[in-house]
C-alpha positions as CSV (number, residue, x, y, z in Angstrom):
1,M,25.9,-16.8,-31.7
2,I,23.1,-15.0,-33.6
3,K,23.9,-15.4,-37.3
4,I,23.6,-12.2,-39.5
5,F,23.3,-12.0,-43.3
6,L,23.4,-8.7,-45.3
7,V,21.9,-8.0,-48.7
8,E,22.8,-4.5,-50.1
9,D,23.4,-3.6,-53.8
10,E,25.5,-0.6,-53.1
11,Y,29.0,-1.9,-52.6
12,V,30.2,1.1,-50.5
13,V,27.2,0.9,-48.2
14,R,27.6,-2.9,-47.8
15,E,31.3,-2.7,-47.0
16,G,30.6,0.1,-44.6
17,I,28.0,-1.9,-42.7
18,K,30.2,-5.1,-42.7
19,K,33.5,-3.4,-41.7
20,N,32.3,-0.7,-39.3
21,V,30.8,-3.1,-36.9
22,D,32.9,-5.5,-34.8
23,W,30.3,-8.3,-35.1
24,T,32.1,-10.9,-33.0
25,A,32.7,-8.4,-30.1
26,H,29.0,-7.7,-30.0
27,G,28.1,-11.4,-29.9
28,Y,27.1,-11.8,-33.6
29,D,28.3,-14.1,-36.4
30,F,28.4,-12.3,-39.8
31,V,27.8,-15.3,-42.0
32,G,27.4,-13.8,-45.5
33,E,26.5,-11.1,-47.9
34,A,25.1,-10.5,-51.4
35,G,24.5,-7.7,-53.8
36,D,20.9,-8.6,-54.7
37,G,18.1,-10.8,-53.6
38,E,18.5,-13.3,-56.4
39,L,22.1,-14.1,-55.4
40,A,21.2,-14.0,-51.7
41,L,18.3,-16.4,-51.6
42,P,20.2,-19.7,-52.2
43,M,22.9,-18.5,-49.8
44,I,20.3,-17.8,-47.2
45,R,18.7,-21.2,-47.7
46,D,22.0,-22.8,-47.0
47,L,23.2,-20.6,-44.1
48,K,19.8,-20.1,-42.4
49,P,20.7,-16.8,-40.7
50,D,18.8,-15.7,-37.6
51,I,18.6,-12.1,-38.8
52,L,18.5,-10.9,-42.4
53,I,19.4,-7.3,-43.1
54,T,18.3,-6.3,-46.6
55,D,18.0,-3.2,-48.7
56,I,14.6,-2.6,-50.2
57,R,15.5,-1.3,-53.7
58,M,17.8,-3.8,-55.6
59,P,18.0,-5.1,-59.1
60,F,16.7,-8.6,-60.1
61,M,14.9,-9.3,-56.8
62,D,14.1,-6.4,-54.4
63,G,14.1,-6.6,-50.6
64,L,10.4,-7.1,-50.3
65,E,10.3,-10.0,-52.6
66,L,13.3,-11.5,-50.9
67,S,11.6,-11.0,-47.6
68,R,8.4,-12.8,-48.8
69,R,10.4,-15.8,-49.9
70,V,12.5,-16.0,-46.8
71,K,9.5,-15.7,-44.5
72,T,7.8,-18.5,-46.4
73,E,10.8,-20.9,-46.4
74,L,12.5,-19.8,-43.1
75,P,9.7,-18.3,-40.9
76,D,12.0,-18.1,-37.9
77,T,14.5,-15.7,-39.7
78,R,13.9,-12.2,-38.5
79,I,14.2,-9.4,-41.1
80,I,15.5,-5.8,-40.8
81,I,14.8,-3.7,-44.0
82,L,17.0,-0.8,-44.9
83,S,15.7,1.8,-47.4
84,G,16.6,5.2,-48.7
85,Y,12.9,5.7,-49.3
86,A,10.8,6.7,-46.3
87,E,7.4,6.1,-48.1
88,F,4.8,4.7,-45.7
89,E,3.7,2.1,-48.3
90,Y,7.0,0.3,-48.0
91,A,6.7,0.1,-44.2
92,K,3.1,-1.2,-44.5
93,E,4.1,-3.9,-47.0
94,G,7.0,-4.9,-44.8
95,L,4.7,-5.3,-41.8
96,K,2.4,-7.5,-43.9
97,I,5.3,-9.8,-44.8
98,G,6.5,-10.0,-41.2
99,V,9.5,-7.7,-41.2
100,S,10.8,-7.0,-37.7
101,E,12.3,-3.6,-38.2
102,Y,12.4,-0.9,-40.9
103,L,15.3,1.6,-40.9
104,T,15.6,4.6,-43.2
105,K,19.0,5.4,-44.8
106,P,21.4,6.9,-44.0
107,I,22.0,4.8,-40.9
108,N,24.9,4.6,-38.5
109,S,26.4,1.5,-36.9
110,E,25.1,2.5,-33.5
111,E,21.5,2.7,-34.7
112,L,21.8,-0.5,-36.6
113,L,23.4,-2.4,-33.6
114,H,20.7,-1.2,-31.3
115,C,18.0,-2.5,-33.7
116,I,19.8,-5.8,-34.1
117,D,20.2,-6.1,-30.3
118,V,16.5,-5.7,-29.8
119,V,15.6,-8.3,-32.4
120,A,18.3,-10.7,-31.1
121,A,17.0,-10.4,-27.5
122,D,13.6,-11.4,-28.8
123,I,15.0,-14.4,-30.7
124,I,16.8,-15.6,-27.6
125,A,13.6,-15.3,-25.5
126,K,11.6,-17.2,-28.1
127,R,14.2,-20.0,-28.3
128,K,13.9,-20.4,-24.6
129,E,10.1,-20.5,-24.6
130,R,10.2,-23.1,-27.4
131,G,12.7,-25.2,-25.4
132,V,10.4,-25.2,-22.4
133,K,7.4,-26.2,-24.4
134,E,9.3,-29.0,-26.2
135,T,10.5,-30.3,-22.9
136,F,7.0,-30.4,-21.5
137,D,5.6,-32.0,-24.6
138,K,8.3,-34.6,-24.5
139,V,7.4,-35.8,-21.0
140,R,3.6,-35.4,-21.5
141,G,3.0,-38.8,-23.0
142,D,5.1,-40.6,-20.4
143,L,3.2,-38.8,-17.6
144,M,-0.1,-40.0,-18.9
145,D,1.1,-43.6,-19.2
146,R,2.4,-43.5,-15.7
147,I,-0.9,-42.2,-14.4
148,K,-2.9,-45.0,-16.1
149,E,-0.5,-47.6,-14.8
150,M,-0.7,-46.3,-11.2
151,Y,-4.5,-46.5,-11.2
152,S,-5.0,-49.7,-13.1
153,D,-5.6,-51.4,-9.7
154,I,-8.7,-49.2,-9.1
155,G,-10.4,-50.0,-12.3
156,L,-9.2,-47.1,-14.6
157,K,-9.5,-48.3,-18.2
158,D,-7.7,-46.9,-21.2
159,D,-10.9,-45.6,-22.6
160,D,-11.7,-43.7,-19.3
161,F,-8.8,-41.3,-19.9
162,N,-7.7,-40.1,-23.3
163,A,-4.6,-37.9,-23.0
164,A,-5.1,-36.7,-26.6
165,N,-8.2,-34.9,-25.4
166,I,-6.2,-32.7,-23.0
167,D,-4.8,-29.5,-24.4
168,P,-1.3,-29.1,-23.0
169,E,-1.6,-25.3,-23.1
170,V,-4.2,-25.6,-20.3
171,V,-1.4,-26.3,-17.9
172,N,0.0,-22.8,-18.8
173,I,3.6,-23.8,-18.4
174,K,4.8,-20.5,-19.7
175,R,3.0,-18.6,-16.9
176,A,4.3,-21.0,-14.3
177,E,7.9,-20.7,-15.5
178,A,7.6,-16.9,-15.7
179,F,6.4,-16.8,-12.1
180,L,9.3,-19.0,-10.9
181,K,11.7,-16.5,-12.6
182,T,10.4,-13.3,-11.1
183,G,7.9,-14.2,-8.4
184,H,8.3,-13.9,-4.6
185,T,7.4,-16.4,-1.9
186,A,4.8,-13.9,-0.6
187,D,2.9,-14.1,-3.9
188,V,2.8,-17.9,-4.2
189,E,-0.6,-18.4,-2.6
190,N,-2.1,-15.8,-4.9
191,F,-0.5,-17.5,-7.9
192,A,-1.9,-20.9,-6.9
193,D,-5.4,-19.4,-6.4
194,R,-5.4,-17.7,-9.8
195,Y,-3.9,-20.7,-11.5
196,L,-6.6,-23.1,-10.2
197,E,-9.4,-20.5,-10.7
198,E,-8.5,-20.3,-14.4
199,L,-8.9,-24.1,-14.8
200,K,-12.5,-23.8,-13.4
201,D,-14.4,-27.1,-13.2
202,S,-11.6,-29.1,-14.8
203,V,-9.9,-29.3,-11.3
204,D,-12.9,-31.4,-10.1
205,S,-11.5,-34.3,-12.1
206,F,-9.3,-36.5,-10.1
207,I,-7.3,-37.6,-13.2
208,F,-6.9,-34.0,-14.4
209,R,-5.5,-32.9,-11.0
210,Q,-2.9,-35.6,-11.4
211,Y,-2.0,-34.2,-14.8
212,I,-1.8,-30.6,-13.4
213,V,0.3,-31.6,-10.5
214,L,2.8,-33.6,-12.6
215,G,3.1,-30.8,-15.1
216,L,3.9,-28.2,-12.4
217,Y,6.2,-30.6,-10.6
218,F,8.3,-31.0,-13.8
219,C,8.1,-27.3,-14.4
220,A,9.7,-26.6,-11.0
221,V,12.3,-29.4,-11.5
222,S,13.3,-28.1,-14.9
223,F,13.6,-24.6,-13.5
224,I,15.9,-25.4,-10.6
225,E,18.0,-27.9,-12.6
226,G,18.5,-25.0,-15.1
227,L,19.9,-23.0,-12.3
228,G,22.3,-25.9,-11.4
229,A,20.4,-27.3,-8.4
230,D,19.4,-30.9,-7.8
231,R,15.8,-32.0,-8.2
232,S,15.8,-33.7,-4.8
233,G,15.0,-30.3,-3.3
234,I,11.6,-30.4,-4.9
235,E,8.9,-32.5,-3.3
236,A,7.6,-35.2,-5.6
237,P,3.9,-35.6,-5.7
238,D,2.0,-38.5,-4.1
239,L,-0.4,-39.3,-7.0
240,K,-2.3,-42.1,-5.2
241,T,-3.9,-40.1,-2.4
242,G,-2.5,-37.1,-0.5
243,T,-1.4,-34.6,-3.2
244,V,-4.4,-34.8,-5.4
245,S,-7.2,-36.2,-3.2
246,D,-9.1,-32.9,-3.5
247,R,-8.7,-29.3,-4.8
248,D,-7.4,-28.0,-1.5
249,K,-4.7,-30.6,-1.2
250,T,-3.7,-29.8,-4.8
251,R,-3.5,-26.1,-4.0
252,E,-1.4,-26.8,-0.9
253,Y,1.0,-28.9,-3.0
254,I,1.5,-26.2,-5.6
255,I,2.2,-23.7,-2.8
256,R,4.8,-25.9,-1.2
257,V,6.6,-26.8,-4.4
258,F,6.7,-23.3,-5.9
259,T,7.7,-21.8,-2.5
260,E,10.6,-24.2,-2.3
261,A,11.6,-23.6,-5.9
262,I,11.7,-19.8,-5.4
263,N,13.7,-20.3,-2.1
264,I,16.2,-22.4,-4.0
265,R,16.4,-19.8,-6.8
266,D,17.0,-17.0,-4.2
267,R,19.7,-18.9,-2.4
268,L,21.5,-19.7,-5.6
269,T,21.1,-16.1,-6.9
270,K,22.4,-14.6,-3.7
271,G,25.4,-16.9,-3.5
272,K,26.3,-17.7,-7.1
273,Y,24.9,-15.0,-9.3
274,G,24.5,-12.0,-6.9
275,S,28.1,-10.8,-7.1
276,V,28.2,-11.2,-10.9
277,L,25.0,-9.2,-11.4
278,D,26.0,-6.6,-8.8
279,D,29.4,-6.1,-10.5
280,A,27.7,-5.8,-13.9
281,V,25.2,-3.3,-12.7
282,A,27.9,-1.3,-10.9
283,Y,30.1,-1.2,-14.1
284,I,27.2,-0.1,-16.2
285,G,26.4,2.6,-13.7
286,E,29.9,3.9,-14.0
287,N,30.3,3.6,-17.7
288,Y,26.9,4.2,-19.3
289,S,28.3,7.3,-21.0
290,D,30.7,5.1,-23.0
291,T,29.4,4.8,-26.6
292,E,31.2,1.5,-27.0
293,L,29.5,-0.1,-24.0
294,S,28.1,-3.5,-25.0
295,L,27.1,-6.9,-23.6
296,N,30.4,-8.3,-24.6
297,T,32.3,-5.5,-22.8
298,V,30.5,-6.0,-19.5
299,A,30.7,-9.8,-19.8
300,R,34.5,-9.5,-20.1
301,V,34.7,-7.2,-17.1
302,V,32.7,-9.6,-14.8
303,N,34.3,-12.7,-16.3
304,V,31.3,-14.5,-17.7
305,T,30.1,-15.3,-21.2
306,P,27.8,-12.8,-23.0
307,N,25.0,-15.4,-23.2
308,Y,25.2,-16.1,-19.5
309,L,25.1,-12.4,-18.6
310,S,22.2,-11.9,-21.0
311,N,20.2,-14.7,-19.4
312,L,21.1,-13.5,-16.0
313,F,19.7,-10.0,-16.7
314,S,16.5,-11.3,-18.1
315,Q,15.9,-13.7,-15.2
316,Q,17.0,-11.5,-12.3
317,M,16.3,-7.9,-13.5
318,G,13.1,-8.7,-15.5
319,V,14.4,-6.9,-18.6
320,N,17.0,-7.7,-21.2
321,F,20.5,-6.2,-21.2
322,V,19.8,-3.7,-24.0
323,K,16.6,-2.4,-22.4
324,Y,18.3,-2.0,-19.0
325,I,21.0,0.2,-20.4
326,T,18.6,2.1,-22.6
327,D,16.3,2.8,-19.6
328,L,19.3,3.9,-17.5
329,R,20.6,6.3,-20.2
330,I,17.1,7.8,-20.8
331,E,16.7,8.4,-17.0
332,K,20.1,10.1,-16.8
333,A,19.2,12.2,-19.9
334,K,16.0,13.3,-18.1
335,E,18.0,14.4,-15.1
336,L,20.4,16.4,-17.3
337,L,17.5,18.0,-19.3
338,L,15.8,19.2,-16.2
339,C,18.8,20.1,-14.0
340,T,21.4,21.6,-16.5
341,S,21.5,24.0,-19.4
342,M,23.4,21.5,-21.6
343,K,22.4,21.3,-25.2
344,N,20.7,18.1,-26.5
345,S,23.8,17.2,-28.4
346,E,25.9,17.4,-25.3
347,I,23.4,15.4,-23.3
348,S,23.4,12.8,-26.0
349,E,27.1,12.2,-25.8
350,K,27.0,12.4,-22.0
351,V,24.6,9.4,-21.8
352,G,26.4,7.3,-24.3
353,Y,24.9,8.2,-27.8
354,A,27.4,9.6,-30.3
355,D,24.6,10.5,-32.8
356,P,22.3,13.3,-31.4
357,H,19.6,12.5,-34.0
358,Y,19.5,8.9,-32.9
359,F,19.4,10.0,-29.3
360,S,16.4,12.3,-30.0
361,S,14.6,9.5,-31.9
362,L,15.2,7.0,-29.1
363,F,14.2,9.5,-26.4
364,K,10.9,10.2,-28.1
365,R,10.2,6.5,-28.7
366,T,10.8,5.8,-25.0
367,T,9.1,8.8,-23.4
368,G,6.6,9.9,-26.0
369,K,8.3,13.4,-26.1
370,T,11.4,14.9,-27.8
371,P,14.2,16.0,-25.5
372,T,13.2,19.6,-26.0
373,G,9.5,18.8,-25.4
374,F,10.3,17.0,-22.2
375,K,12.4,19.9,-20.9
376,E,9.6,22.4,-21.7
377,G,7.1,20.2,-19.8
């Protein structure tokens, strides 16, 4: 669960935020609270929350100073600042510090939850990216040793190949993984061509081709194993001759491996995940007007965990759960604005937003126009 910590000097406001949100039901762990930054800082150091929600004007240590210290000591903690003051200077200072969101009081639980959901989705995505990179870095040294051992019989010496001189980012593991998540078999050849083109003359190196091929092989293996498939479905590279003998053979290998990985993904998705996702999408389509609709609600309906459903949406739909629902509601609102004479407040409630002001703000942020402006063309 994403851990939440709240700092707010006004007791009534703090209690309202804490008690008016069913944190567990929305997939969050409310780990602590404090009335000012000075009291909060040691607690934050100990609890290490993922998201810090803090008022900006407090005695002893204000929200900006607390944010500075937290970002210095716990840079991965994301910060949402609350303020009764809408001055632009506060917002600018918060951006310099690295604050993720800035909300002006008074706020309601719906607006706060939406803000938290957006930040939480980004945290989860970043964690996954970090995990992939750590996995790749972990095997990198072993891969280099294996290459040198394989070619010791053809006169390759340790000083002929220095793994430390190779930038692991050149393999572009993030792009490869992203393509495996959302790409189609028809696009694999174009992916391979663009990928090799970006490496330029580096691909002319026999040793470097080995490095690239091994990196992409483990990327594909890691991807399908994450889906629950066995790595035996992915062709292991022949590093002595065939797979890396020249640029064309390397290209052909990448095409074969990534085509097979996507085929495995699609077979699994259709059989194992398809019904879950179809049921979730259908339920959302029927209940988007429910102001209490949440990731946890839908997960319970389709009988999976919230984290599983969240990952499934990101992988198969190309957008996170919150954005999917937001986009759907905004599209429905557009239809009602153009095809009915309903008031903005009625449309807001019809598409699942209890607060008309929040609906108008979100509509403008999403479309660039207010509801009224959109209707007028």
